[in-house]
N, C-alpha and C positions, 0 to 999 in steps of 0.2 A: 715036227714041232715037239718041244720038250713038254714035260708035265706042267711046268709053271705057266706056259702059254694057255694050255687047256683049262687050268684052274682060273686064269684071268677071264677067259671067254665065258666060263660058267658063272663067274661072279657078275659079269656084265648082264647075262641073261637073268640072274636072280635080281639084280638091281632094277632091270626093266620091269620085272614082275612086281616088285615092291612099288615102283613108280605107278604102275597101273592100279595097284591096290589103293594107294593114296588118292589118285585122281578119281577113281570110281567111287570111293568112299565119300569124298567131298561132295560129289554130285548127288549121290544117293541120300545122304543125310540132310542135305539142304532141300532136295526136291520131294522127299517123302511127305505124305499127307499128315498135317498136324492133327486134324480131327481123328483120322484113323489110328494114329499112334496113341492118342489120348484114350480112345475107346478100347484099344487092345490092352493098354495098361490097366484100365478099369476092370477089364475081364481077367486080369492076373498074369499077363504076359511080361516076363522079366526082361526079355530082349527089348520090348517096346519101352519099358521103363528106362532101360539103359539109353536108348535113342533119345528119349525126352530129356534125360539129365544132360546128355551131351549137347543137345540143342539149347538148353538153358544157359550153358557156358559157351556161347557161340565163339567168343574171341579166342578162348583157349583151344577150342576144336579146330577152327580155321587155321590158327597159328601152328598147331602141331601138324596138321595135314600138309600145309604148305612147306613147313620145315622139312618134313620127311620126304615130300615129293621133290623139292629142289635139291636136297642133299643127294638123293639117289640118282637123279638125272645128271648132276654135275660129276659125281663119282663115276658113273657109268661112262660118260663122255671122256673123262680123263683116262680111264682104263682102256677104252677103245682106241684113243689116240696113241697111247703107248704101244699097244699091240700092233697097230698098222705102221707106226714108225719103225718098229723092229722088223716088220715084214717087207715094207716097200720103201723105207727111207723117209726123207722129209716130206714127200708127197702124201704120206700117210695122214698128215694133219687135215688136208682137204678131203681125203677119202673118209676119214673118221667123222668130220663135220657133216658130210652128206649122208653117210650111212646112219649115224645116230639121230640126225634130224628126222629121217624117214621112220626109223624104228620107234623113236619116242612119240612122234606125231600119231602114227597108226596104232601101235600096240600099247602105248602108255597114256595116251590122251583120248583120241577119238573113239577107239573101240570100247574101253571101259566106261567112258562117260555116256556113250550112246546106250550101252546096255543098262547102265544105272538109271538113265532117264526113262527107259521103257519099262523097267521093273523096279521103280524107286522104293516102294514099300518093302518088297521082298529083299532087295539088296541091302537096305538100311538095317533090317532085322538081322541079316546074316553077318554084316561087318561090324555091328555095334560093339560087341564085346572086345574084338581085336582093336578097334579104334580107341576104346576106352583105355586099354592097356598102353597103347601108343601115346595117348594124351598124358597118362600118368608118368610115363618114362621121360617124355620130352617137356613136361610142364615147367621145370626150372628155366630151360632155354626160352620157351614161349613167353613166360612171364617177363623175362628180361627184354625180349624183343618188343612185346606190347608196351612196356614202360618207355622204351626208347621211341617208339612210334608216337605215343601220347605226348612226350616232351617235344618232339619235332612239330607235331600238329599244333600244340599250344604256342610254340614259338612263332608260328605263322597266323595266329589268331583264330584257329579252328578249335571247336569243342566237340567232344564225343558225348552226345546226349542220348539217353535211352528214350526213344519216342513212344515205346510201350503201347498203351491202350489205344491211342489214336491211330497208330500204325495198324493194329489189329482190326480196328473198326473200318479203316479204309480198305483193308484186304477183304473184309467181309462184303463191303459195298461192291467192290470190283467183282467178287465171285457171284453176287446176286445179279449184277448186270449181264454177266456172261451166261447165266442160266437160260437156256432156250429149249423149246419143245421140238419134237420131231416132225409133226405135221400141223395142219391148221387147228385141229381140235386141241392137241397138246399145247400149242402156242397160246391159245386162249386161256387154258388152265394155268399155264406157266406165267402168263401176264398177271393173273390174280395172285399167284404165289409170290412173284417179285414184289408186287405192291404191298403185300402183307409183311414180307421180310424188311422192306425199306421202312415201313411204318414202325416196326418194332425198334429198329435202330434210331429212329427219329423221336422216340418218346421223351428222351431227356432234353431235346432241343426245341420241342414245340410247346408253346404256352397255351393255357386253357382258353385265353381270349380268341385264339385262332379257330377253335372248334365249338365254342359255346353257342347256345341259342340266344340270339340277341334279344334285348328287353322288348324291342318293338314287336317281336314274334311270340312273346310269352302269353300264356293264359294265366291270369291271376284273379284272385277273388277278393272283393271288398268285405272285410270282416264285419263291417257295420250293417250289413244287410240282414234281413230276417233269416233265421235258420232254414226255413223252408226254401227260400230263394237260393241259399248257398247249396243246399242239397241238390236242388235242380241243376245248378250250374256244374256241380261235380259230376252228376250223372250225364250231362250233355258233353262233357269234356272227354277227349280220347286219352287223357293222361291220368296216371295214378297219383302223382304227387303235385300239389298246386300251392304256390306261394300265397299267403294271406297278407293283406295290407290294411292299414287303418288310417283314415284321414287323407293320406296321399299315397300314390302308388309306390314311391320310393321308401315308404316306411313299412318295411316287411316285418311282421310280428311273429310269423311262424310258417310252417309248411304242413298243409293238411293232406293226410293220406286217406285215399278213398276207402280203404279197408277199415281203418280206424273209425271213420265216420259211420260206415254201415254197422259196425259193432255197436256203436253208441246208439244209433237209431233202433237197433234190435233190443238193446238193453232198456230203452225207454218205451218199448212197446209201440213204436211208431209215432210217439208224441213229439213232433219236431220242435214245438215251441219250448220244450224243456232242454234242448241241446245247448251245451256251452261250447261253442266252436273254438274259443280261445284255449280252453282246457284240453280239447282233443288234439289240437295242432302240436306238432313237435317244434322244438326250438330251432330257429334258422341257423344254418352253418354258413358263415361268410368266408370266402377265400379271396386272395388278391389275384388280379387278372394275369400276373406274371408267373404264376405257379406253373411248373412244367407238368406235362402229362404223366411222366414217370413218378414224380413226387405225389401228384394227386391220386394216382392209382394206388400207391402205397398207403395214402391216408384213407382212401375208401376202404381198403382191406382192414386197416388197423381199427378204424371207427365202426366198421360194419354198416356203413351208410352208402346210399347210392345217389345222393342228391346234394348239390352245393350251389350257393348263390355267389356269383362273381361280382366283385366290386373293384373300382379303380382306385388310384392313389388318394382320391378325395373322399372315398367312402360311398360314392354314388353307385347304384345298382347298374351293372353292365349286362347281365344275363344270367343264365344258369348252365351248369355242366353236370352231366350224370355219368354214372359208371358205363351205361350203354354207349354214350358218346365216345368214351375212350376206347371201348372195345370195338366200336365201328371204325375207329381210326386204324385198327389192326386188321380186322377181317372184312371190312366193307360194311355197307348198309345192312342193318338188321331190321326187318319189317315184320310186324305182326298184324293181327286182324284189326287192331285199333289205330295203327299208324296212319297218318295222313301222307299219302305218297305225293310229295311235291318235289320233283327232281330239280326243276329250274333250268334244265338243259334240253333243248329240242333240236336234234339233228335235222339238217335240211338235205334235200336230194342232191344239191350241188356241192356237198362236202363242207358247207359252213355250219355254224351252230348258233342258234338263238339262245342267249344265256341271260338269265335274270341277274341283276347287279349284285344281289346278296350271295350268290353262289361262291363258295370259297375256292381259292386257287389250289389248295391241297386236294380238294375233291376232284377238280378238273385234271390235275397232274396225275392223280392216282387212277382215274377212270380211263383217260386217253393217253397216258404215258407221255404227257407234255413235260416241258422243263421251264415253265414260267416261274420266275422268282417270287417267293413269298416272304422275303425279309422285311420289306417296307410296307406291305399291305397284305391283308388276309383275304379280302374278297376281290373278285374280278373288277368290280367298279372302282374299288380303292386303288388297284394297280393302274387303271387308266388315269385316274386323277393324279396319282403320284408321278407317272411318266409324262403326262401332258402339262403338269405344273399350272393347271387352270381348270375351271369348271367348263367343260365343253358344251357346245350347243348340239341339239338334235340334228343329225345328218353329218356331223364331222367324223372324219376317219383318221385313225392313227396307226402307224406301223412301228412296232418295236419288238425286240426279241424274236424277229422272224414272223410274227403274227400280225394280222390286220384286224383292227377293232373299229366298228362303226357304231356310233351312238344311235340307238333306235328310239328310246324313250327317256325322258327326264322329268322327275317330279320335284319342283323347286330346285334345290341344289344337289339332289341325289339322282345318280344314274340308275335307272330301274331296269333297263334292257339293253343288251349289246348284241351285235352280230359279229362273231369271231370266225376268222378265216385262218386256219392253221397253215403252216408252210408245207410244201410237198414232202420235205424231209426235215425232221426236227433238228435244228442246229445243236451241236454237242459242245456245251461249255462256253463257247464264244458269245460275248454280248453283242447281239446283232445291232446294226446301225438303226437309229431311231429317226423316224421322219414324221411330219405332220402334214396332212392334206386338208387345207381349209375348204372343204366341200360344203357348198351352201345349199345343195339339193336336199329336199325333204326326204327323210328315210321312210321306208314302209314300216308299218306297225308289225309287231311280232304276233 
């Protein structure tokens, strides 16, 4: 062989190495952990900053790597074909095709990409500066190629939109669902962690009406009563803040804080008849029932208040929401020595649950990791009414979303207790077939 042939073979090997570099770099930079790269950049890593800037311009990055990868592969194949034709004649085309396919597949694709997948963060930090140089050199060509691609896609009616925030949120939700524990104890802890993380992402989508304390469960005080009676009711109540009404329960005139009342009692040396309850009470804060939990949390922080009255579009009182209610949506129930522990859910030995009608779907989904929809109804009774399209009788059973619901008690037009039988395995995403069983047998009491 003459020197030219050896130089050509050396060039082929160099091109294969460059092809492996481009292939491995593409895999490493796309598979590297975004949170880890961000954390490293915050800690002062320049290489991590380079990786993050490259990923910010993903179209240029992918365009440059694909351009470099395809150019080196095609050039290496052409050189190999010319060498083998010179050595064995026309049959060299077939030999070159077979040899280069194996070499490119093994050494320029599978090997570098496998390594990059197994060591994505380390590989991304290593190749980042070199890839940035390649992107700068090839940017004129990649910009032109991307422009041509965009024109072709638009000609076929396709648009290149940046899904941005929603894509990131969906990625976070997927990561949360993949989070699992190593044993039974860890799994129980991880279940609560998943519930907390899901709740944080849902703050901007959940409205206060879904978590508020409904007006029928409120403890309110008639401001027209004698001060001594009001003090007694405050002391008997487990709550710190109590709405005050005058003439009719919907006419809320203020919010009485137990501590402010006690200060006033002390200031008057225990003379309860001298108390001016209206002056002690704070002005009521009304919010619409469509306010999201995220917005309400921000308002609580801004106003430095913990208590708000929820009204509907007609201005009628719907209930109350507190800062603790929103925090409980994230961390789960927070109980203290004054709380009334009314769970509303009683597990049965046979795997079913006796559930009070007012229990919210969100609480059930969070506690048992069910997937009952809460778009059309906030309580379990509301869900049954929505799906049944009627007011059911006691003893009727319904099956939808994979669950079986039996009406145990009804008070007038309100479902007060249900027996819920979850499916053996929760259906994932699919809307289960709904059926109604007109069961006329009398259900047992909860």
